C-alpha positions in Angstrom: 0.1 -0.1 0.0 3.2 2.4 0.7 4.4 2.0 -3.0 1.2 3.6 -5.0 1.9 7.0 -3.3 4.8 9.0 -4.7 6.1 10.9 -2.1 9.8 11.5 -1.0 12.7 11.5 -3.7 13.7 14.2 -6.2 10.4 14.9 -7.5 8.3 14.8 -4.1 5.2 17.1 -4.6 5.7 17.0 -8.5 2.4 15.2 -9.5 0.3 17.8 -7.9 1.8 20.3 -10.5 1.7 17.4 -13.5 -2.4 17.1 -12.6 -2.9 21.1 -13.0 -0.7 22.1 -15.8 -3.1 20.7 -18.3 -5.6 23.2 -16.9 -3.1 26.2 -16.6 -2.2 25.8 -20.5 -6.0 25.2 -21.4 -7.1 28.7 -19.6 -4.0 30.1 -21.2 -5.1 29.1 -24.6 -8.8 29.8 -24.5 -7.5 33.6 -22.6 -5.4 33.8 -26.4 -8.5 33.1 -28.3 -11.0 35.6 -26.3 -8.1 38.0 -27.0 -7.6 37.3 -30.4 -11.5 37.1 -31.2 -12.2 40.7 -29.4 -9.3 42.4 -31.4 -10.9 45.5 -33.1 -7.8 46.4 -35.0 -9.0 44.6 -38.3 -12.5 45.2 -37.8 -14.3 47.5 -40.4 -16.7 50.3 -39.9 -20.1 50.0 -38.8 -21.1 51.4 -42.3 -19.2 48.9 -44.3 -16.7 51.5 -45.7 -13.2 51.0 -46.4 -10.7 53.3 -44.2 -7.6 54.8 -46.8 -4.5 54.1 -45.8 -2.8 56.9 -44.2 0.7 58.9 -46.1 2.6 57.6 -43.0 1.6 53.7 -43.9 1.9 53.9 -47.6 4.4 56.8 -48.0 4.6 56.1 -51.9 0.9 55.7 -52.5 0.5 58.9 -54.4 2.8 57.6 -57.3 0.8 54.2 -57.2 -2.3 56.7 -57.8 0.0 58.6 -60.7 0.9 55.1 -62.3 -2.6 54.0 -61.9 -4.0 57.7 -63.3 -1.5 57.2 -66.6 -2.9 53.8 -67.7 -6.6 55.0 -68.0 -7.1 57.0 -71.5 -7.6 60.3 -71.1 -10.8 62.4 -70.3 -12.4 63.1 -73.7 -12.5 67.0 -74.4 -16.1 68.6 -73.9 -17.6 69.8 -77.3 -17.9 73.7 -78.2 -21.4 74.5 -77.8 -22.0 72.0 -74.2 -21.7 73.8 -71.1 -18.5 73.5 -68.9 -18.8 72.7 -65.3 -18.2 75.9 -64.1 -21.4 77.0 -65.4 -23.7 74.1 -64.3 -26.0 75.0 -61.3 -24.9 72.8 -58.4 -27.0 70.2 -57.3 -28.0 70.8 -53.2 
């Protein structure tokens, strides 16, 4: 009967830690999952719009826009009898 209980020696009391170690790791894993799910860094705004990058995040973004605009065909020239944009009344 005395041989069934692990006591004494170099690992005395370590069986208690080994029993609770899986629960500690499961709790840490659950905490990590809860933290990752509740993270709002990549969340979209409530109206569904997409946030444009700031110049600090993409310092060469203006060059990308210039290159992108250069690939498009130029806007058609206005006809001589058509009113210009400045002459048209504004919508309210």
